[in-house]
TORMARFI-616584 format. One line per 10 residues: their letters; for each residue x, y, z of N, C-alpha, C, O, CB. Coordinates in pm, 1 decimal, decimal comma, padded with zeros to 6 digits, always signed. Each point is the difference from the previous one (the first is absolute). Glycine has a CB too. Layout:
BEGIN
a) X Y Z X Y Z X Y Z X Y Z X Y Z ~ ...
//
This chain:
BEGIN
xxxxxxxxxx) +00084,5 -00117,7 +00000,0 -00084,5 +00117,7 +00000,0 +00089,3 +00124,5 +00000,0 +00081,2 +00019,5 +00090,5 -00266,8 -00144,5 +00032,1 ~ +00169,3 +00208,1 -00224,8 +00079,7 +00122,4 -00011,5 -00049,4 +00103,5 +00099,9 -00120,1 +00011,6 +00024,8 +00163,4 -00058,5 -00268,6 ~ +00049,8 +00121,4 +00300,4 -00037,6 +00102,2 +00097,1 +00052,5 +00134,1 -00047,4 +00116,3 +00013,1 -00038,0 -00114,2 -00181,0 +00226,8 ~ -00089,9 +00267,8 -00185,9 +00042,2 +00134,7 -00035,3 +00088,4 +00054,3 +00112,0 -00032,1 -00013,9 +00118,0 -00179,1 +00052,4 -00254,6 ~ +00320,4 +00022,3 +00099,1 +00089,9 +00055,9 +00100,9 -00054,8 +00134,3 +00048,1 -00086,3 +00061,3 -00062,9 +00285,2 -00179,1 -00042,1 ~ -00145,4 +00160,4 +00217,9 -00039,5 +00129,7 +00055,7 +00035,3 +00111,4 -00099,1 -00073,2 +00098,1 -00013,6 +00107,4 -00184,7 +00250,2 ~ +00077,7 +00070,0 -00304,4 +00044,3 +00100,6 -00098,0 -00098,5 +00009,6 -00117,5 -00030,4 +00109,3 -00048,0 +00270,7 -00153,4 +00113,1 ~ -00289,5 -00071,5 -00110,4 -00097,9 +00000,7 -00109,1 -00130,5 +00067,2 +00043,3 -00060,7 +00073,8 -00077,6 +00163,3 -00284,7 -00013,4 ~ -00145,2 +00185,5 +00213,5 -00121,3 +00064,4 +00052,0 +00022,4 +00150,8 +00010,9 -00089,1 +00078,5 -00032,3 +00027,3 -00288,7 +00159,8 ~ +00179,0 +00250,1 -00082,6 +00031,4 +00143,4 +00008,0 -00005,2 +00063,8 -00138,9 -00048,7 +00112,0 -00015,8 +00193,6 -00154,0 +00218,3
xxxxxxxxxx) -00094,4 -00030,1 -00302,6 -00003,1 +00051,5 -00137,5 -00144,5 +00016,3 -00048,7 -00034,9 +00101,9 -00059,6 +00257,2 -00212,7 +00013,5 ~ -00306,0 +00009,0 +00072,2 -00141,2 +00009,5 -00039,1 -00070,0 +00114,8 +00073,2 -00079,4 +00072,9 -00059,4 +00076,8 -00320,5 +00015,0 ~ +00032,1 +00262,6 +00171,4 -00060,0 +00108,2 +00078,1 +00043,9 +00135,7 -00054,3 -00079,6 +00093,7 -00005,9 +00073,9 -00242,2 +00209,0 ~ +00130,6 +00158,4 -00242,2 +00051,3 +00124,2 -00056,9 -00070,9 +00032,5 -00131,6 -00036,5 +00114,9 -00024,8 +00259,3 -00157,4 +00134,2 ~ -00242,0 -00060,2 -00193,9 -00069,9 +00021,8 -00127,0 -00144,8 +00045,1 +00023,3 -00053,3 +00081,5 -00075,2 +00200,2 -00255,2 -00032,9 ~ -00209,3 +00119,9 +00212,7 -00138,8 +00034,9 +00032,0 -00008,0 +00124,4 +00089,1 -00108,3 +00044,0 +00038,7 +00046,8 -00286,3 -00058,7 ~ +00178,0 +00297,0 +00050,9 +00009,5 +00117,4 +00086,5 -00065,7 -00024,3 +00135,8 -00077,9 +00081,5 +00049,5 +00079,5 +00063,3 -00253,2 ~ +00032,4 -00259,3 +00261,8 -00050,4 -00038,0 +00131,8 +00114,1 +00003,6 +00100,5 +00113,2 -00037,5 -00030,5 -00292,6 -00106,7 -00073,7 ~ +00147,4 +00190,0 +00224,0 +00097,6 -00005,7 +00108,6 -00043,4 -00113,1 +00091,2 -00108,3 +00003,4 +00058,4 +00162,1 +00246,8 -00071,4 ~ +00031,6 -00349,7 +00024,2 -00031,8 -00117,5 +00080,1 +00094,9 -00011,2 +00118,0 +00118,6 +00031,2 -00010,2 -00207,2 -00147,0 -00193,2
xxxxxxxxxx) +00034,3 +00071,1 +00314,8 +00084,4 -00028,5 +00115,7 +00069,4 -00133,5 -00022,9 -00034,6 -00073,6 -00092,4 -00118,1 +00204,9 +00247,6 ~ +00250,6 -00162,1 -00071,0 +00070,0 -00127,9 -00013,0 -00095,9 -00116,5 +00019,4 +00010,3 -00101,9 -00068,4 +00200,4 +00209,3 +00150,1 ~ -00303,2 -00092,2 +00010,9 -00098,1 -00105,8 +00025,1 -00088,7 -00021,3 -00124,0 -00028,1 -00113,7 -00037,9 +00029,5 +00170,1 +00285,7 ~ -00045,0 +00054,2 -00310,2 -00082,8 -00009,8 -00120,9 +00077,8 -00064,4 -00114,8 -00056,3 -00075,9 -00078,9 -00071,7 +00279,8 +00151,5 ~ +00255,9 -00173,8 -00081,4 +00082,8 -00059,4 -00105,3 +00007,7 -00151,1 +00016,2 -00005,8 -00073,6 -00098,5 +00139,4 +00285,3 +00083,8 ~ -00120,7 -00258,0 +00137,9 +00002,7 -00144,3 +00026,4 -00133,7 -00064,5 -00035,3 -00004,6 -00106,6 -00061,3 +00172,7 +00144,1 +00244,1 ~ -00276,6 +00028,5 -00143,2 -00134,7 -00052,8 -00028,7 -00022,0 -00007,3 -00150,2 -00044,5 -00102,3 -00052,0 -00043,1 +00197,8 +00268,1 ~ +00119,3 +00014,5 -00286,5 -00020,2 +00002,8 -00145,4 +00092,3 -00098,8 -00070,9 -00036,7 -00057,1 -00102,7 -00032,0 +00297,5 +00119,2 ~ +00187,2 -00260,3 +00038,0 +00091,5 -00097,0 -00059,7 -00062,5 -00139,4 +00002,1 +00003,7 -00071,1 -00100,5 +00194,1 +00210,1 +00172,9 ~ -00255,2 -00178,4 +00041,5 -00065,5 -00131,7 +00010,3 -00123,0 -00007,3 -00090,5 -00018,1 -00097,2 -00073,4 +00100,5 +00075,5 +00310,3
xxxxxxxxxx) -00167,0 +00125,5 -00231,2 -00124,7 -00001,6 -00077,4 +00026,7 -00000,5 -00150,3 -00060,6 -00078,1 -00073,4 -00052,4 +00199,2 +00260,2 ~ +00202,3 -00035,5 -00232,2 +00030,2 +00006,2 -00143,7 +00067,0 -00128,1 -00047,8 -00022,1 -00043,1 -00113,2 +00045,0 +00291,5 +00130,3 ~ +00058,3 -00309,0 +00067,5 +00062,5 -00127,6 -00036,3 -00105,5 -00107,4 -00020,4 +00008,2 -00078,1 -00094,8 +00197,3 +00141,3 +00223,2 ~ -00304,6 -00067,6 -00039,9 -00108,2 -00098,4 -00013,7 -00077,9 +00023,7 -00129,0 -00033,9 -00094,6 -00071,1 +00016,7 +00077,4 +00321,6 ~ -00010,9 +00143,7 -00280,1 -00074,5 +00033,8 -00121,9 +00078,2 -00042,0 -00124,1 -00056,3 -00060,7 -00091,1 -00052,1 +00254,1 +00210,2 ~ +00236,4 -00161,9 -00123,3 +00081,9 -00034,7 -00115,9 +00012,5 -00150,9 -00016,7 -00000,3 -00049,7 -00112,6 +00126,2 +00262,9 +00141,9 ~ -00115,2 -00286,0 +00079,9 +00005,2 -00146,0 -00008,4 -00132,3 -00056,3 -00050,9 -00001,0 -00095,7 -00077,5 +00167,3 +00091,6 +00265,4 ~ -00276,6 +00062,1 -00145,4 -00129,9 -00045,0 -00049,7 -00011,8 +00026,8 -00149,5 -00048,1 -00085,2 -00074,7 -00054,4 +00128,1 +00300,2 ~ +00145,8 +00074,5 -00269,3 -00004,9 +00033,8 -00142,6 +00084,8 -00097,3 -00080,8 -00039,5 -00039,7 -00109,6 +00002,9 +00281,5 +00167,1 ~ +00151,6 -00280,5 -00005,5 +00083,9 -00094,4 -00074,0 -00068,1 -00136,0 -00011,0 +00016,6 -00068,6 -00100,8 +00188,5 +00189,7 +00179,8
xxxxxxxxxx) -00281,7 -00161,8 +00022,9 -00075,9 -00125,1 -00008,7 -00109,9 +00010,4 -00105,0 -00023,9 -00094,4 -00075,3 +00073,2 +00048,2 +00316,8 ~ -00115,7 +00160,6 -00246,1 -00107,2 +00020,8 -00097,8 +00056,5 -00000,7 -00141,2 -00064,2 -00050,4 -00092,3 -00066,2 +00183,8 +00260,8 ~ +00248,7 -00078,4 -00186,1 +00061,4 +00005,2 -00132,4 +00025,3 -00138,9 -00057,8 +00006,3 -00016,0 -00121,9 +00098,5 +00231,9 +00186,2 ~ -00090,3 -00315,5 +00021,0 +00020,4 -00136,5 -00048,6 -00122,9 -00051,2 -00074,7 +00010,5 -00088,5 -00085,0 +00145,5 +00046,3 +00276,3 ~ -00273,1 +00098,7 -00158,7 -00122,9 -00043,3 -00064,4 -00031,9 +00080,1 -00125,4 -00098,5 -00027,3 -00068,5 +00016,0 -00043,0 +00290,5 ~ +00164,6 +00167,6 -00251,2 -00021,1 +00082,6 -00118,4 +00080,8 -00059,7 -00114,8 +00119,0 -00028,2 +00013,7 -00159,0 +00237,1 +00127,5 ~ -00026,3 -00227,1 -00252,6 +00065,6 -00065,0 -00113,0 +00004,0 +00097,0 -00117,7 -00104,0 +00050,1 -00042,8 +00026,7 -00278,9 +00121,3 ~ +00194,6 +00255,0 -00129,9 +00018,1 +00089,8 -00114,8 -00064,4 +00136,0 +00022,2 -00055,1 +00058,1 -00093,5 +00062,0 -00257,5 -00054,1 ~ -00001,0 +00250,4 +00268,4 -00054,3 +00131,8 +00028,2 -00150,1 +00003,8 +00017,0 -00055,7 +00106,8 +00025,3 +00243,6 -00018,5 -00149,6 ~ -00255,0 -00200,8 +00111,3 -00144,8 -00003,9 +00016,9 -00036,0 -00100,8 +00107,6 +00048,1 -00113,3 -00000,2 -00082,4 +00179,2 -00240,2
xxxxxxxxxx) -00050,8 -00023,0 +00332,1 -00044,0 -00091,2 +00105,0 -00099,4 -00099,3 -00058,0 -00079,2 +00033,6 -00088,0 +00115,9 +00143,3 +00264,5 ~ -00031,6 -00296,6 -00127,1 -00094,3 -00101,8 -00044,7 -00119,6 -00000,2 +00094,2 +00005,6 -00057,1 +00108,9 +00181,1 -00083,4 -00208,7 ~ -00293,0 +00203,8 +00057,5 -00118,3 +00010,7 +00084,4 -00088,5 -00123,2 -00011,8 -00069,5 -00035,3 +00095,3 +00078,8 +00282,7 -00119,6 ~ -00008,0 -00311,6 -00088,1 -00087,1 -00114,8 -00025,2 +00086,6 -00124,1 -00011,7 +00084,4 -00010,2 -00089,1 -00257,1 +00154,9 -00028,1 ~ +00151,3 -00237,9 +00207,1 +00082,3 -00120,3 -00002,3 -00064,6 -00112,6 -00078,9 +00062,7 -00103,0 -00024,8 +00029,7 +00169,4 +00244,4 ~ -00217,7 -00047,1 -00259,2 -00067,2 -00100,3 -00082,0 -00011,5 +00054,6 -00141,8 +00041,0 +00113,0 -00026,4 -00170,5 -00204,1 +00226,4 ~ +00075,5 +00013,8 -00288,9 -00012,4 +00045,9 -00138,7 -00135,0 +00066,4 -00026,2 -00041,2 +00013,1 -00115,3 +00195,6 -00196,5 +00045,7 ~ -00223,3 +00225,0 +00175,4 -00129,9 +00064,5 -00017,9 +00017,8 +00138,3 -00061,6 +00100,4 +00067,3 +00023,1 -00192,8 -00195,2 +00173,0 ~ -00006,3 +00168,8 -00274,4 +00001,9 +00132,7 -00059,9 -00128,0 +00072,6 +00035,1 -00103,8 -00062,5 +00021,9 +00249,6 -00018,3 -00209,9 ~ -00138,5 +00213,1 +00193,4 -00119,6 +00079,3 +00024,6 -00091,4 -00003,9 -00121,8 +00045,9 -00001,1 -00114,2 +00082,5 +00150,2 +00270,9
xxxxxxxxxx) -00256,3 -00151,0 -00130,3 -00098,2 +00003,1 -00107,7 -00071,2 +00134,1 +00010,3 -00061,7 +00031,5 +00101,7 +00031,3 -00286,8 -00103,3 ~ +00039,8 +00332,6 -00103,9 -00061,1 +00132,0 -00001,2 -00123,6 -00000,9 -00087,9 -00005,7 -00069,8 -00101,2 +00228,9 +00176,6 +00140,7 ~ -00321,4 -00028,5 +00000,5 -00119,2 +00013,8 -00082,7 +00014,7 +00125,5 -00085,2 +00076,1 +00090,6 +00034,0 -00220,0 -00209,8 +00138,7 ~ +00071,5 +00123,9 -00282,0 +00000,1 +00117,7 -00084,9 -00085,0 +00108,4 +00065,3 -00108,1 -00027,6 +00052,0 +00140,9 -00114,5 -00259,2 ~ +00016,4 +00264,4 +00204,0 -00078,9 +00111,1 +00050,2 -00109,9 +00031,6 -00099,9 +00022,0 -00000,1 -00121,1 +00176,4 +00092,6 +00247,0 ~ -00316,0 -00065,7 -00073,6 -00112,5 +00035,3 -00085,2 -00056,4 +00133,5 +00044,1 -00014,9 +00025,9 +00119,4 -00037,5 -00268,6 -00159,9 ~ +00021,5 +00326,5 -00055,5 -00061,1 +00128,8 +00029,0 -00149,5 -00022,9 +00015,7 -00064,7 -00055,9 -00088,5 +00244,6 +00184,0 -00039,6 ~ -00234,1 -00084,8 +00240,8 -00144,0 -00012,8 +00023,5 -00053,1 +00134,6 +00048,0 +00072,4 +00079,7 +00059,7 -00050,3 -00327,4 -00003,3 ~ -00147,0 +00270,5 -00083,3 -00062,7 +00122,9 +00046,0 -00031,7 -00011,1 +00148,4 -00046,5 -00103,6 +00047,5 -00049,5 +00144,8 -00276,7 ~ +00121,5 +00065,3 +00300,3 -00031,1 +00005,7 +00142,2 -00142,5 +00052,7 +00013,3 -00033,2 +00106,3 -00052,4 +00278,4 -00068,7 +00117,5
xxxxxxxxxx) -00327,5 -00112,0 +00004,5 -00139,3 +00039,1 +00013,0 -00025,2 +00089,9 +00119,9 -00113,2 +00042,3 +00023,4 +00052,4 -00254,0 -00133,5 ~ +00165,0 +00240,8 +00185,6 -00014,7 +00085,8 +00117,4 +00035,8 +00142,7 -00040,1 +00106,0 +00023,8 -00057,9 -00051,8 -00215,9 +00216,3 ~ -00140,2 +00284,5 -00128,4 +00023,3 +00140,7 -00032,0 +00091,8 +00062,1 +00104,6 -00004,8 -00037,6 +00117,1 -00220,7 +00053,1 -00229,6 ~ +00309,5 +00079,8 +00070,8 +00090,2 +00065,3 +00095,3 -00074,8 +00062,8 +00117,6 +00050,0 +00000,3 +00112,5 +00106,7 +00043,4 -00300,9 ~ -00275,8 +00009,1 +00162,7 -00078,1 +00060,8 +00108,4 -00035,5 -00103,0 +00106,1 -00001,9 +00030,8 +00119,1 -00090,4 +00136,7 -00280,5 ~ +00064,0 -00290,9 +00117,3 -00033,3 -00105,6 +00094,9 +00121,6 -00038,6 +00084,8 -00013,1 -00030,5 +00118,6 -00162,4 -00053,7 -00277,7 ~ +00292,7 +00085,9 +00097,5 +00120,9 -00031,1 +00075,0 +00029,9 +00107,5 +00104,4 +00045,2 -00031,0 +00110,3 +00043,2 -00091,7 -00309,5 ~ -00113,5 +00248,3 +00164,4 +00031,1 +00110,8 +00089,9 -00099,4 +00011,5 +00115,5 +00026,1 +00072,5 +00096,0 +00076,2 +00045,6 -00289,1 ~ -00214,2 -00187,0 +00185,9 -00099,1 +00006,1 +00107,7 +00058,2 -00047,7 +00132,7 -00039,6 +00048,8 +00105,8 -00141,1 -00084,9 -00274,5 ~ +00272,5 -00057,0 +00164,4 +00057,1 -00057,6 +00122,0 +00123,6 +00074,1 +00050,7 +00054,6 -00035,0 +00104,6 -00142,8 -00182,9 -00179,6
xxxxxxxxxx) +00131,6 +00318,0 +00003,2 +00120,6 +00072,7 +00038,6 -00028,3 +00091,2 +00118,7 -00106,7 +00061,1 +00005,8 +00189,1 -00070,5 -00242,8 ~ +00010,0 +00019,9 +00331,3 -00022,1 +00087,9 +00114,8 -00003,4 +00148,0 -00038,8 -00075,6 +00078,1 +00057,7 +00187,1 -00249,0 +00084,6 ~ -00028,2 +00209,4 -00241,4 +00001,5 +00139,4 -00045,7 +00022,0 +00004,3 -00150,2 +00079,1 -00076,7 -00054,8 +00008,7 +00153,9 +00278,1 ~ -00159,1 +00013,7 -00289,3 +00011,1 +00016,8 -00144,9 +00023,0 +00147,4 -00028,4 -00058,2 +00086,5 +00065,5 -00092,7 -00286,5 -00111,4 ~ +00236,0 +00228,3 -00052,0 +00022,2 +00138,4 -00041,7 +00011,4 +00001,4 -00151,7 +00086,8 -00066,6 -00056,5 +00030,3 +00126,3 +00275,5 ~ -00202,8 +00014,5 -00284,3 -00000,8 +00015,3 -00145,3 -00008,3 -00134,4 -00071,9 +00062,8 -00018,9 -00104,1 +00069,7 +00228,0 +00131,0 ~ -00208,8 -00301,1 +00027,9 -00020,0 -00129,1 -00064,0 +00111,8 -00100,3 +00022,2 +00003,3 -00104,4 -00065,1 -00132,8 +00224,7 -00101,3 ~ +00220,8 -00090,2 +00257,2 +00111,1 -00089,2 +00030,6 +00002,9 -00030,2 +00149,1 -00057,1 +00073,4 +00080,5 +00187,9 +00018,4 -00274,8 ~ -00063,2 -00201,2 +00230,1 +00019,8 -00031,5 +00140,8 +00092,3 +00103,5 +00061,7 +00101,5 +00035,9 -00059,6 -00136,2 -00281,7 +00015,6 ~ +00000,8 +00294,0 +00162,0 +00087,4 +00093,6 +00069,1 +00079,6 -00078,5 +00103,6 -00056,4 -00071,4 +00082,9 -00104,7 +00266,2 -00119,8
xxxxxxxx) +00292,0 -00180,1 +00030,4 +00089,1 -00072,2 +00090,0 +00091,1 +00100,2 +00070,0 +00016,3 +00112,2 -00048,0 -00024,0 -00318,9 -00099,1 ~ +00067,4 +00168,1 +00260,2 +00091,3 +00091,1 +00069,8 +00121,8 +00032,0 -00086,7 +00048,4 -00084,8 -00075,0 -00125,2 -00008,4 +00296,0 ~ +00124,3 +00214,2 -00209,5 +00117,9 +00042,0 -00075,0 +00124,4 -00062,3 +00062,9 +00020,4 +00009,7 +00121,0 -00133,4 +00207,7 -00187,1 ~ +00195,9 -00281,1 -00016,1 +00121,4 -00061,9 +00052,0 +00125,3 +00066,4 -00054,9 +00107,0 -00012,4 +00059,5 -00230,7 -00201,8 -00037,4 ~ +00113,0 +00283,1 -00132,3 +00113,9 +00070,8 -00057,3 -00024,9 +00148,8 +00013,4 -00110,6 +00048,6 -00023,7 +00158,4 -00237,1 -00138,6 ~ +00055,7 +00259,2 +00200,1 -00013,5 +00144,2 +00013,9 +00103,2 +00068,3 -00089,9 +00104,4 -00056,9 -00031,9 -00190,0 +00032,3 +00270,4 ~ +00054,5 +00144,3 -00277,2 +00091,6 +00074,3 -00087,1 +00128,9 +00030,6 +00074,2 -00000,4 +00022,0 +00121,2 -00193,9 +00078,2 -00245,6 ~ +00304,4 -00099,1 +00050,8 +00130,3 +00029,6 +00061,8 +00019,4 +00147,0 +00016,6 +00103,7 +00043,3 +00050,2 -00009,5 -00247,3 -00149,0
//
C-alpha cells in the first residue's frame, strides 16, 4: 500500500492554498493514501479506458419516440400551481444580477 509522504501533502496543500497543521497533514496523508489505493484497485477493472458496466451480453432495448397530441390544456395544468404570473408558473428567484 503506497503512502503519501508529509512533503507530498504539503505540496498539495500549497497548490490548494491551504494552511494545514502537522496533525492535519498526518490525517490527510492517511486519508489520501487510502483514496489513491482504492483508485488503483478500481483501475484494474477498467479496460482500454472504458469501464465495463455490463458483464453479460444483454443489450438495452429502446422504443421509437412517437409524437402525440397532448389533450391537456395549459390552463388545466396551471390550475394546480400555487402561484401563476402572466400564464407561467411563478417560482422563487435563485439567480440575482451581479
